[in-house]
Every structure is written in structure tokens, then in C-alpha cells.
Backbone as a printed PyTorch tensor [residue, N CA C, xyz], in Angstrom:
tensor([[[  0.8340,  -1.1480,   0.0000],
         [  0.0000,   0.0000,   0.0000],
         [  0.8990,   1.2370,   0.0000]],

        [[  0.5670,   2.1400,  -0.8790],
         [  1.3890,   3.3350,  -1.0410],
         [  0.6500,   4.5260,  -0.4300]],

        [[  1.3550,   5.3730,   0.3840],
         [  0.7520,   6.5420,   1.0540],
         [  1.1210,   7.7860,   0.2550]],

        [[  0.1250,   8.5510,  -0.0730],
         [  0.3840,   9.7730,  -0.8510],
         [  0.8320,  10.9060,   0.0840]],

        [[  1.5790,  11.8520,  -0.4600],
         [  2.0440,  12.9670,   0.3820],
         [  0.8790,  13.7630,   0.9700]],

        [[ -0.2010,  13.9080,   0.2620],
         [ -1.3360,  14.6580,   0.7690],
         [ -1.9410,  13.9630,   1.9830]],

        [[ -2.1030,  12.6650,   1.8930],
         [ -2.6750,  11.8940,   2.9880],
         [ -1.7710,  11.9390,   4.2100]],

        [[ -0.4780,  11.8760,   4.0090],
         [  0.4380,  11.9360,   5.1490],
         [  0.4040,  13.3200,   5.8000]],

        [[  0.2300,  14.3790,   5.0280],
         [  0.1530,  15.7300,   5.5930],
         [ -1.1040,  15.8850,   6.4320]],

        [[ -2.2160,  15.3180,   5.9840],
         [ -3.4650,  15.3990,   6.7210],
         [ -3.3650,  14.6260,   8.0290]],

        [[ -2.7580,  13.4520,   7.9910],
         [ -2.6030,  12.6380,   9.1990],
         [ -1.6790,  13.3530,  10.1820]],

        [[ -0.6020,  13.9350,   9.7010],
         [  0.3470,  14.6460,  10.5590],
         [ -0.3400,  15.8480,  11.2300]],

        [[ -1.1400,  16.6050,  10.4880],
         [ -1.8440,  17.7520,  11.0460],
         [ -2.8420,  17.3090,  12.1130]],

        [[ -3.4980,  16.1920,  11.8920],
         [ -4.4480,  15.6830,  12.8730],
         [ -3.7550,  15.2630,  14.1520]],

        [[ -2.5750,  14.6190,  14.0430],
         [ -1.8300,  14.1940,  15.2320],
         [ -1.3690,  15.4090,  16.0210]],

        [[ -0.8620,  16.4250,  15.3200],
         [ -0.3740,  17.6320,  16.0020],
         [ -1.5330,  18.3410,  16.6930]],

        [[ -2.6740,  18.4420,  16.0460],
         [ -3.8250,  19.1130,  16.6340],
         [ -4.3370,  18.3490,  17.8470]],

        [[ -4.3190,  17.0590,  17.8030],
         [ -4.7880,  16.2560,  18.9300],
         [ -3.8160,  16.2960,  20.0920]],

        [[ -2.5160,  16.4290,  19.8310],
         [ -1.5260,  16.4550,  20.8880],
         [ -1.5140,  17.7970,  21.6050]],

        [[ -1.9780,  18.8240,  20.9620],
         [ -1.9320,  20.1450,  21.5720],
         [ -2.8860,  20.2370,  22.7520]],

        [[ -3.8600,  19.4290,  22.8050],
         [ -4.7900,  19.4540,  23.9200],
         [ -5.8860,  20.4840,  23.6960]],

        [[ -6.8430,  20.4060,  24.5250],
         [ -7.9550,  21.3400,  24.3630],
         [ -7.5130,  22.7720,  24.7170]],

        [[ -7.9480,  23.7040,  23.9230],
         [ -7.6400,  25.1140,  24.1630],
         [ -8.8220,  25.7140,  24.8990]],

        [[ -8.5050,  26.3910,  26.0180],
         [ -9.5760,  26.9560,  26.8410],
         [ -9.4450,  28.4750,  26.8160]],

        [[-10.5220,  29.1660,  26.5320],
         [-10.5130,  30.6280,  26.5110],
         [-10.5720,  31.1530,  27.9360]],

        [[ -9.8720,  32.2900,  28.1790],
         [ -9.8990,  32.8850,  29.5120],
         [-11.1910,  33.6670,  29.6820]],

        [[-11.7100,  33.6030,  30.8740],
         [-12.9110,  34.3870,  31.1570],
         [-12.4980,  35.7910,  31.5910]],

        [[-13.4180,  36.6900,  31.5610],
         [-13.1470,  38.0680,  31.9550],
         [-12.7700,  38.1460,  33.4320]],

        [[-13.3430,  37.2820,  34.2390],
         [-13.0070,  37.2440,  35.6640],
         [-11.5540,  36.8450,  35.8820]],

        [[-11.0560,  35.8540,  35.0930],
         [ -9.6620,  35.4190,  35.2270],
         [ -8.7050,  36.5510,  34.8400]],

        [[ -9.0270,  37.2330,  33.7700],
         [ -8.1760,  38.3360,  33.3220],
         [ -8.1570,  39.4350,  34.3720]],

        [[ -9.2900,  39.7090,  34.9790],
         [ -9.3780,  40.7390,  36.0040],
         [ -8.5240,  40.3780,  37.2170]],

        [[ -8.5460,  39.1150,  37.6210],
         [ -7.7280,  38.6790,  38.7600],
         [ -6.2480,  38.7880,  38.4450]],

        [[ -5.8510,  38.4290,  37.2270],
         [ -4.4370,  38.5310,  36.8370],
         [ -3.9850,  39.9910,  36.8430]],

        [[ -4.8030,  40.8840,  36.3550],
         [ -4.4450,  42.3010,  36.3240],
         [ -4.3560,  42.8660,  37.7360]],

        [[ -5.2530,  42.4430,  38.6130],
         [ -5.2050,  42.9040,  39.9930],
         [ -3.9140,  42.4510,  40.6800]],

        [[ -3.4980,  41.2250,  40.4280],
         [ -2.2360,  40.7210,  40.9850],
         [ -1.0490,  41.5060,  40.4280]],

        [[ -1.0860,  41.7790,  39.1310],
         [  0.0100,  42.5320,  38.5240],
         [  0.1110,  43.9290,  39.1220]],

        [[ -1.0220,  44.5930,  39.3160],
         [ -1.0100,  45.9430,  39.8760],
         [ -0.5510,  45.9600,  41.3230]],

        [[ -0.8770,  44.9100,  42.0620],
         [ -0.4490,  44.8730,  43.4650],
         [  1.0640,  44.6840,  43.5750]],

        [[  1.6840,  44.1250,  42.5530],
         [  3.1320,  43.9150,  42.5690],
         [  3.9080,  45.1670,  42.1500]],

        [[  3.2530,  46.1350,  41.5200],
         [  3.9180,  47.3760,  41.1150],
         [  4.1220,  48.2250,  42.3600]],

        [[  5.3760,  48.6210,  42.6080],
         [  5.7000,  49.3470,  43.8360],
         [  5.4020,  50.8370,  43.7230]],

        [[  5.8400,  51.4960,  42.6330],
         [  5.6560,  52.9420,  42.5200],
         [  4.6370,  53.2320,  41.4160]],

        [[  3.7260,  54.1690,  41.6690],
         [  2.7490,  54.5030,  40.6320],
         [  3.4190,  55.2880,  39.5010]],

        [[  2.7830,  55.2940,  38.3710],
         [  3.3110,  56.0080,  37.2060],
         [  3.2120,  57.5070,  37.4420]],

        [[  4.1450,  58.2680,  36.8860],
         [  4.1720,  59.7250,  37.0190],
         [  3.1150,  60.3270,  36.0910]],

        [[  2.2920,  61.2170,  36.6250],
         [  1.2840,  61.9220,  35.8520],
         [  1.7590,  63.3600,  35.6820]],

        [[  1.8930,  63.8070,  34.4380],
         [  2.3610,  65.1570,  34.1530],
         [  1.1680,  66.0980,  33.9890]],

        [[  1.2920,  67.2830,  34.5680],
         [  0.2790,  68.3250,  34.4260],
         [  0.9300,  69.5550,  33.8110]],

        [[  0.1450,  70.5860,  33.5380],
         [  0.6930,  71.8220,  32.9770],
         [  1.6730,  72.4830,  33.9340]],

        [[  1.4820,  72.2880,  35.2290],
         [  2.3760,  72.8960,  36.2110],
         [  3.7750,  72.2890,  36.1510]],

        [[  3.8810,  71.0380,  35.6820],
         [  5.1820,  70.3730,  35.5800],
         [  5.9730,  70.8390,  34.3640]],

        [[  5.2860,  71.4080,  33.3850],
         [  5.9420,  71.8120,  32.1480],
         [  6.5190,  73.2110,  32.2770]],

        [[  7.4870,  73.5290,  31.4260],
         [  8.0680,  74.8630,  31.4240],
         [  7.0600,  75.8590,  30.8760]],

        [[  7.1440,  77.0960,  31.3570],
         [  6.2660,  78.1500,  30.8560],
         [  6.6870,  78.5160,  29.4390]],

        [[  5.7300,  78.8470,  28.5830],
         [  6.0800,  79.2340,  27.2130],
         [  6.8220,  80.5640,  27.2200]],

        [[  7.6350,  80.8150,  26.2020],
         [  8.3640,  82.0760,  26.1540],
         [  7.3900,  83.2310,  25.9660]],

        [[  7.7410,  84.4270,  26.4450],
         [  6.8230,  85.5510,  26.2980],
         [  6.6440,  85.9110,  24.8300]],

        [[  5.4470,  86.3640,  24.5140],
         [  5.1660,  86.7120,  23.1210],
         [  5.6810,  88.1110,  22.8200]],

        [[  5.7480,  88.4250,  21.5370],
         [  6.2030,  89.7530,  21.1400],
         [  5.1920,  90.8070,  21.5590]],

        [[  3.9160,  90.4480,  21.6810],
         [  2.8950,  91.4000,  22.1060],
         [  3.1100,  91.8110,  23.5610]],

        [[  3.6420,  90.8980,  24.4110],
         [  3.8970,  91.2210,  25.8090],
         [  5.0670,  92.1790,  25.9380]],

        [[  6.0230,  92.0930,  25.0480],
         [  7.2240,  92.9070,  25.1400],
         [  7.0540,  94.2620,  24.4760]],

        [[  5.9600,  94.4590,  23.7530],
         [  5.7580,  95.7160,  23.0340],
         [  5.4870,  96.8600,  24.0040]],

        [[  5.7700,  98.0820,  23.5480],
         [  5.5150,  99.2660,  24.3450],
         [  4.0210,  99.4610,  24.5040]],

        [[  3.5880,  99.9290,  25.6870],
         [  2.1680, 100.2300,  25.8220],
         [  1.8400, 101.4830,  25.0180]],

        [[  0.6150, 101.5950,  24.5100],
         [  0.2640, 102.7590,  23.6970],
         [  0.2990, 104.0310,  24.5400]],

        [[  0.6920, 105.1340,  23.9170],
         [  0.7560, 106.4130,  24.6150],
         [ -0.6370, 107.0220,  24.6070]],

        [[ -1.0130, 107.6920,  25.7200],
         [ -2.3460, 108.2760,  25.7770],
         [ -2.4600, 109.4340,  24.7950]],

        [[ -3.6620, 109.6110,  24.2620],
         [ -3.9190, 110.7030,  23.3320],
         [ -3.9830, 112.0040,  24.1070]],

        [[ -3.8530, 113.1110,  23.3930],
         [ -3.8950, 114.4130,  24.0280],
         [ -5.2550, 114.6060,  24.6920]],

        [[ -5.2270, 115.0700,  25.9270],
         [ -6.4710, 115.3130,  26.6510],
         [ -6.9820, 114.0990,  27.4000]],

        [[ -6.3730, 112.9370,  27.2370],
         [ -6.8330, 111.7610,  27.9690],
         [ -6.0090, 111.6190,  29.2430]],

        [[ -6.5520, 110.9680,  30.2430],
         [ -5.8080, 110.8210,  31.4950],
         [ -4.5630, 109.9650,  31.2900]],

        [[ -3.5540, 110.2400,  32.0920],
         [ -2.2920, 109.5110,  31.9850],
         [ -2.4720, 108.0810,  32.4490]],

        [[ -1.6360, 107.2050,  31.9460],
         [ -1.6890, 105.7980,  32.3580],
         [ -1.0690, 105.6590,  33.7350]],

        [[ -1.4650, 104.6350,  34.4920],
         [ -0.8910, 104.4430,  35.8230],
         [  0.5900, 104.0900,  35.7060]],

        [[  1.3630, 104.3790,  36.7480],
         [  2.7960, 104.0870,  36.7130],
         [  3.0430, 102.5860,  36.6710]],

        [[  4.2310, 102.2160,  36.2360],
         [  4.6230, 100.8060,  36.1510],
         [  4.6830, 100.2020,  37.5500]],

        [[  4.4600,  98.8860,  37.7020],
         [  4.4960,  98.2690,  39.0230],
         [  5.8940,  98.3610,  39.6320]],

        [[  5.9140,  98.5070,  40.9350],
         [  7.1770,  98.6200,  41.6720],
         [  7.8790,  97.2690,  41.7250]],

        [[  9.2110,  97.2540,  41.9550],
         [  9.9230,  95.9780,  42.0340],
         [  9.4020,  95.0710,  43.1390]],

        [[  8.8000,  95.6320,  44.1800],
         [  8.2600,  94.7990,  45.2530],
         [  7.1300,  93.9210,  44.7420]],

        [[  6.4980,  94.3440,  43.6580],
         [  5.3940,  93.5710,  43.0940],
         [  5.8850,  92.4050,  42.2470]],

        [[  7.1900,  92.1960,  42.1490],
         [  7.7410,  91.0940,  41.3510],
         [  7.2790,  89.7420,  41.8820]],

        [[  7.0840,  89.6300,  43.1830],
         [  6.6130,  88.3690,  43.7550],
         [  5.2010,  88.0620,  43.2700]],

        [[  4.3810,  89.1150,  43.1220],
         [  3.0290,  88.9110,  42.6200],
         [  3.0560,  88.4770,  41.1570]],

        [[  4.0340,  88.9750,  40.3870],
         [  4.1400,  88.6100,  38.9790],
         [  4.4270,  87.1260,  38.8090]],

        [[  5.1740,  86.5310,  39.7150],
         [  5.4870,  85.0980,  39.6000],
         [  4.2200,  84.2600,  39.7470]],

        [[  3.2950,  84.7240,  40.5760],
         [  2.0450,  83.9760,  40.7110],
         [  1.1920,  84.1320,  39.4520]],

        [[  1.4210,  85.2130,  38.6920],
         [  0.6870,  85.4180,  37.4460],
         [  1.2810,  84.6240,  36.2970]],

        [[  2.4490,  84.0190,  36.4730],
         [  3.0880,  83.2490,  35.4170],
         [  2.3480,  81.9550,  35.1110]],

        [[  1.4750,  81.5270,  36.0020],
         [  0.7310,  80.2940,  35.7880],
         [ -0.2670,  80.5470,  34.6630]],

        [[ -0.0790,  79.8540,  33.5670],
         [ -0.9390,  80.0430,  32.4000],
         [ -1.8730,  78.8470,  32.2860]],

        [[ -2.9590,  78.9210,  33.0410],
         [ -3.9340,  77.8450,  33.0400],
         [ -5.1250,  78.2260,  32.1590]],

        [[ -6.1590,  77.4450,  32.2300],
         [ -7.3220,  77.6680,  31.3810],
         [ -7.9300,  79.0440,  31.6300]],

        [[ -7.9720,  79.4760,  32.8660],
         [ -8.5440,  80.7740,  33.2020],
         [ -7.7540,  81.9000,  32.5280]],

        [[ -6.4320,  81.8010,  32.5330],
         [ -5.5800,  82.8070,  31.9070],
         [ -5.8570,  82.8970,  30.4130]],

        [[ -5.8240,  81.7610,  29.7180],
         [ -5.9850,  81.7590,  28.2610],
         [ -7.3950,  82.1990,  27.8670]],

        [[ -8.4030,  81.7030,  28.5710],
         [ -9.7810,  82.0690,  28.2400],
         [-10.0190,  83.5570,  28.4950]],

        [[ -9.4880,  84.0760,  29.5920],
         [ -9.6580,  85.4900,  29.9120],
         [ -8.9730,  86.3890,  28.9000]],

        [[ -7.7700,  86.0020,  28.5060],
         [ -7.0420,  86.8030,  27.5290],
         [ -7.7560,  86.8150,  26.1770]],

        [[ -8.2590,  85.6660,  25.7620],
         [ -9.0020,  85.5800,  24.4990],
         [-10.2710,  86.4260,  24.5820]],

        [[-10.9570,  86.3610,  25.7230],
         [-12.1880,  87.1230,  25.9000],
         [-11.8970,  88.6210,  25.8310]],

        [[-10.8070,  89.0780,  26.4530],
         [-10.4410,  90.4890,  26.4150],
         [-10.1340,  90.9530,  24.9910]],

        [[ -9.3900,  90.1390,  24.2450],
         [ -9.0590,  90.5090,  22.8700],
         [-10.3070,  90.5530,  21.9880]],

        [[-11.2020,  89.5810,  22.1590],
         [-12.4490,  89.5680,  21.3920],
         [-13.3230,  90.7800,  21.7380]],

        [[-13.3820,  91.1110,  23.0370],
         [-14.1980,  92.2440,  23.4710],
         [-13.6610,  93.5550,  22.8940]],

        [[-12.3480,  93.7050,  22.8820],
         [-11.7400,  94.9220,  22.3300],
         [-12.0270,  95.0280,  20.8340]],

        [[-11.9180,  93.9280,  20.1100],
         [-12.2040,  93.9450,  18.6800],
         [-13.6750,  94.2920,  18.4340]],

        [[-14.5740,  93.6770,  19.1870],
         [-16.0030,  93.9560,  19.0170],
         [-16.3170,  95.4240,  19.3310]],

        [[-15.7120,  95.9650,  20.4000],
         [-15.9430,  97.3570,  20.7720],
         [-15.4740,  98.2870,  19.6590]],

        [[-14.2850,  98.0300,  19.1180],
         [-13.7640,  98.8770,  18.0460],
         [-14.6270,  98.7930,  16.7940]],

        [[-15.1710,  97.6150,  16.4940],
         [-16.0450,  97.4780,  15.3260],
         [-17.3440,  98.2650,  15.5190]],

        [[-17.9000,  98.2080,  16.7180],
         [-19.1320,  98.9460,  16.9980],
         [-18.8690, 100.4480,  16.8940]],

        [[-17.7420, 100.8950,  17.4540],
         [-17.4060, 102.3170,  17.3670],
         [-17.1910, 102.7540,  15.9190]],

        [[-16.5610, 101.9080,  15.1200],
         [-16.3330, 102.2410,  13.7070],
         [-17.6640, 102.3300,  12.9610]],

        [[-18.5850, 101.4090,  13.2540],
         [-19.9070, 101.4630,  12.6100],
         [-20.6500, 102.7460,  13.0090]],

        [[-20.5710, 103.1030,  14.2760],
         [-21.2310, 104.3290,  14.7420],
         [-20.6000, 105.5580,  14.0870]],

        [[-19.2800, 105.5530,  13.9720],
         [-18.6030, 106.6910,  13.3520],
         [-18.9640, 106.7910,  11.8680]],

        [[-19.0990, 105.6580,  11.1990],
         [-19.5030, 105.6840,   9.7880],
         [-20.9080, 106.2460,   9.6490]],

        [[-21.7850, 105.8900,  10.5780],
         [-23.1480, 106.4410,  10.5540],
         [-23.1150, 107.9520,  10.7660]],

        [[-22.2560, 108.4130,  11.6700],
         [-22.1210, 109.8650,  11.9080],
         [-21.6120, 110.5620,  10.6470]],

        [[-20.6250, 109.9660,   9.9930],
         [-20.0910, 110.5580,   8.7560],
         [-21.1870, 110.6420,   7.6980]],

        [[-21.9720, 109.5930,   7.5580],
         [-23.0670, 109.5920,   6.5860],
         [-24.0900, 110.6880,   6.9010]],

        [[-24.4230, 110.8460,   8.1730],
         [-25.3840, 111.8800,   8.5730],
         [-24.8260, 113.2720,   8.3100]],

        [[-23.5440, 113.4830,   8.6300],
         [-22.9270, 114.7960,   8.3880],
         [-22.8360, 115.1060,   6.8910]],

        [[-22.5650, 114.0910,   6.0940],
         [-22.5050, 114.2890,   4.6450],
         [-23.8820, 114.6860,   4.1040]],

        [[-24.9190, 114.0230,   4.5690],
         [-26.2770, 114.3580,   4.1410],
         [-26.6610, 115.7620,   4.6180]],

        [[-26.2760, 116.0900,   5.8570],
         [-26.5750, 117.4110,   6.4040],
         [-25.8290, 118.4990,   5.6210]],

        [[-24.6000, 118.2170,   5.2450],
         [-23.7880, 119.1610,   4.4700],
         [-24.4580, 119.4580,   3.1270]],

        [[-24.9640, 118.4200,   2.4680],
         [-25.5960, 118.5890,   1.1530],
         [-26.9150, 119.3440,   1.2590]],

        [[-27.5640, 119.2660,   2.4120],
         [-28.8660, 119.8990,   2.5810],
         [-28.7620, 121.3780,   2.9710]],

        [[-27.5920, 121.8520,   3.3570],
         [-27.4290, 123.2420,   3.8220],
         [-27.0400, 124.1660,   2.6710]],

        [[-27.5700, 125.3840,   2.7570],
         [-27.2180, 126.4100,   1.7750],
         [-26.2680, 127.4490,   2.3640]],

        [[-26.3230, 127.6260,   3.6770],
         [-25.5170, 128.6490,   4.3440],
         [-24.0570, 128.2070,   4.3830]],

        [[-23.1320, 129.0070,   3.8070],
         [-21.7180, 128.6210,   3.7970],
         [-21.1030, 128.4790,   5.1930]],

        [[-21.5230, 129.2780,   6.1400],
         [-20.9760, 129.1900,   7.5020],
         [-21.3740, 127.8630,   8.1470]],

        [[-22.6210, 127.4760,   8.0040],
         [-23.0880, 126.1970,   8.5530],
         [-22.4020, 125.0310,   7.8480]],

        [[-22.2390, 125.1560,   6.5370],
         [-21.5670, 124.0880,   5.7870],
         [-20.1210, 123.9290,   6.2450]],

        [[-19.4520, 125.0160,   6.5540],
         [-18.0560, 124.9650,   7.0160],
         [-17.9620, 124.2340,   8.3610]],

        [[-18.8970, 124.5250,   9.2600],
         [-18.9020, 123.8470,  10.5710],
         [-19.1670, 122.3510,  10.3820]],

        [[-20.1270, 122.0320,   9.5440],
         [-20.4650, 120.6200,   9.3070],
         [-19.2790, 119.8990,   8.6500]],

        [[-18.6210, 120.5630,   7.6850],
         [-17.4700, 119.9390,   7.0160],
         [-16.3230, 119.7030,   7.9950]],

        [[-16.0940, 120.6510,   8.9060],
         [-15.0470, 120.4750,   9.9230],
         [-15.3710, 119.2590,  10.8050]],

        [[-16.6150, 119.1450,  11.2500],
         [-17.0350, 117.9980,  12.0710],
         [-16.9010, 116.6900,  11.2830]],

        [[-17.2450, 116.7450,  10.0110],
         [-17.1390, 115.5550,   9.1680],
         [-15.6890, 115.1200,   9.0060]],

        [[-14.7840, 116.0660,   8.8200],
         [-13.3570, 115.7410,   8.6850],
         [-12.8120, 115.1200,   9.9730]],

        [[-13.2400, 115.6390,  11.1180],
         [-12.8250, 115.0440,  12.4030],
         [-13.3310, 113.6070,  12.5090]],

        [[-14.5750, 113.3860,  12.1050],
         [-15.1650, 112.0460,  12.1600],
         [-14.4330, 111.0900,  11.2270]],

        [[-14.0520, 111.5710,  10.0380],
         [-13.3010, 110.7300,   9.0950],
         [-11.9420, 110.3620,   9.6890]],

        [[-11.2690, 111.3350,  10.3170],
         [ -9.9690, 111.0550,  10.9410],
         [-10.1230, 110.0300,  12.0680]],

        [[-11.1920, 110.1680,  12.8460],
         [-11.4160, 109.2130,  13.9330],
         [-11.7450, 107.8240,  13.3780]],

        [[-12.5020, 107.7730,  12.2880],
         [-12.8010, 106.4870,  11.6580],
         [-11.5230, 105.8210,  11.1500]],

        [[-10.6020, 106.6060,  10.6000],
         [ -9.3190, 106.0500,  10.1540],
         [ -8.5590, 105.4320,  11.3320]],

        [[ -8.5760, 106.1320,  12.4690],
         [ -7.9270, 105.5920,  13.6710],
         [ -8.5770, 104.3010,  14.1410]],

        [[ -9.9130, 104.2600,  14.0780],
         [-10.6230, 103.0420,  14.4840],
         [-10.3540, 101.8940,  13.5170]],

        [[-10.2410, 102.2070,  12.2290],
         [ -9.9300, 101.1680,  11.2440],
         [ -8.5590, 100.5690,  11.5250]],

        [[ -7.5970, 101.4230,  11.8520],
         [ -6.2550, 100.9440,  12.2040],
         [ -6.3090, 100.1010,  13.4850]],

        [[ -7.1080, 100.5420,  14.4630],
         [ -7.2480,  99.7930,  15.7150],
         [ -7.8560,  98.4140,  15.4610]],

        [[ -8.8210,  98.3400,  14.5410],
         [ -9.4390,  97.0450,  14.2080],
         [ -8.4010,  96.1090,  13.6010]],

        [[ -7.5800,  96.6320,  12.6940],
         [ -6.5240,  95.8070,  12.0910],
         [ -5.5410,  95.3450,  13.1570]],

        [[ -5.1900,  96.2330,  14.0950],
         [ -4.2830,  95.8600,  15.1870],
         [ -4.9150,  94.7930,  16.0800]],

        [[ -6.2180,  94.9300,  16.3430],
         [ -6.9220,  93.9390,  17.1620],
         [ -6.9360,  92.5760,  16.4740]],

        [[ -7.1690,  92.5800,  15.1660],
         [ -7.1810,  91.3110,  14.4280],
         [ -5.7950,  90.6790,  14.4260]],

        [[ -4.7520,  91.4950,  14.3050],
         [ -3.3860,  90.9730,  14.3600],
         [ -3.0800,  90.4240,  15.7510]],

        [[ -3.5490,  91.1260,  16.7840],
         [ -3.3380,  90.6470,  18.1540],
         [ -4.0260,  89.2980,  18.3610]],

        [[ -5.2220,  89.1220,  17.8030],
         [ -5.9060,  87.8260,  17.9070],
         [ -5.1470,  86.7380,  17.1630]],

        [[ -4.6230,  87.0630,  15.9930],
         [ -3.8300,  86.0920,  15.2310],
         [ -2.5660,  85.7220,  16.0010]],

        [[ -1.8930,  86.7270,  16.5730],
         [ -0.6950,  86.4630,  17.3650],
         [ -1.0290,  85.6200,  18.5930]],

        [[ -2.1810,  85.9120,  19.2180],
         [ -2.6070,  85.1440,  20.3870],
         [ -2.8460,  83.6820,  20.0090]],

        [[ -3.5320,  83.4580,  18.8880],
         [ -3.7870,  82.0810,  18.4440],
         [ -2.4760,  81.3440,  18.1800]],

        [[ -1.5090,  82.0310,  17.5780],
         [ -0.2050,  81.4150,  17.2980],
         [  0.5310,  81.1110,  18.6000]],

        [[  0.4780,  82.0480,  19.5510],
         [  1.1330,  81.8250,  20.8390],
         [  0.5040,  80.6300,  21.5590]],

        [[ -0.8210,  80.5500,  21.5190],
         [ -1.5180,  79.4430,  22.1660],
         [ -1.1670,  78.1220,  21.4820]],

        [[ -1.0530,  78.1410,  20.1570],
         [ -0.6870,  76.9190,  19.4300],
         [  0.7100,  76.4720,  19.8200]],

        [[  1.6580,  77.4270,  19.9020],
         [  3.0350,  77.0830,  20.2710],
         [  3.1240,  76.5810,  21.7090]],

        [[  2.2320,  77.0720,  22.5670],
         [  2.2340,  76.6490,  23.9700],
         [  1.4080,  75.3790,  24.1780]],

        [[  0.8990,  74.7930,  23.0910],
         [  0.0990,  73.5600,  23.1350],
         [ -1.1240,  73.7020,  24.0370]],

        [[ -1.7910,  74.8400,  23.9070],
         [ -3.0090,  75.0850,  24.6880],
         [ -4.1440,  74.3120,  24.0220]],

        [[ -4.9240,  73.5520,  24.7990],
         [ -6.0600,  72.8410,  24.2130],
         [ -7.0370,  73.8230,  23.5890]],

        [[ -7.5620,  73.5270,  22.4040],
         [ -8.4530,  74.4670,  21.7240],
         [ -9.6900,  74.8310,  22.5350]],

        [[-10.1620,  73.9300,  23.3600],
         [-11.3440,  74.2130,  24.1780],
         [-11.1170,  75.3250,  25.1990]],

        [[ -9.8730,  75.5910,  25.5380],
         [ -9.5720,  76.6320,  26.5170],
         [ -9.7630,  78.0230,  25.9470]],

        [[ -9.6670,  78.1740,  24.6380],
         [ -9.6990,  79.5120,  24.0520],
         [-10.8840,  79.7050,  23.1240]],

        [[-11.9060,  78.9650,  23.2840],
         [-13.0910,  79.1430,  22.4360],
         [-14.0450,  80.0880,  23.0800]]])
């Protein structure tokens, strides 16, 4: 009797499978007990890193910029903090969610305020232009034109302020990205 290679391969596979013994799946309870034993053997817990453990991000260029000078007729700005207040500044170095959210809110509020003021100034310019066209008296027209020119100059200043506010928001977003601030903190 001659044995074919195929038949011998099938017989060999059957012998190997039968010798391996029954395979038993682990239950979830067994796995849980093994994990509990493993955890009890671990002596020191794993280190958990927080934002306080990380280095503070470098100051942005907006922080180092000169503060704006007050316009003529406006009250002077308060004096710079004294060196004794340096200890208070160290407590302000903590840049947590409250810091980032507050800073974003302040920048958004300033941009919104400047936009509202620019819209109001544009409305004033439109009203003065209409009033100028409706007047026949040259003296009244001169006063209205002077007021209109002042309003146009103020609108130009507000337009520049809006562009500066938008740049400050862009710089803030870039600073937050570099500092790996979670997006939810600055929404």
C-alpha cells in the first residue's frame, strides 16, 4: 500500500492538533484577577504630568511691546508696578485655562468694541454728509465739514485699531498653538 504525500500531511496535522490538547478561553473574571495581581506587585505609581510640571512658554512679542501712549487730553496711564510687586508677577506666570480664556475674551471684546465704534462713526459721517448737502448757508456748511473731517480722521484711527486687534488675535492664536493650549480653553 502506497501513502500519498497529501494523505500523510493530513494525518500529521491531525496528530499535532490532537496532541496540543484542548484550548480553553480565559474568562473576563480570570483576566481581572491577573491584572489585579500585577497591579499589586507594582511598587511605585506612574508619574502623571500636568501643565504645572511643564516649562512656561516664552513671552510673546505682544507682551514685550511698548504700551500705547495716551492721546492728548486723555488721562495719563498708571505708573509701572514697583519691584516689590515682582513676587506677585510670579504667581501670574501660571498660564492655566482661566488665563488663556480670559485673555481671548479680552481681545475679542476689544475687537467687538472697536467694530461697533467704527460702525457708529460711519453712521455719523453719513449723517454729516447728508446734512452738508442739505445746507445752503456757507458758515453752517463749514462747521459741518469740519465735524465731518474730524469724524473721518477718527474712523481712520478706528480702522487701524481694528486691524491691530485682528493681528493681536492672530498672534494670540499662534502663541496658544506654540504653547500647546487645548483648543477648548480659548473658544
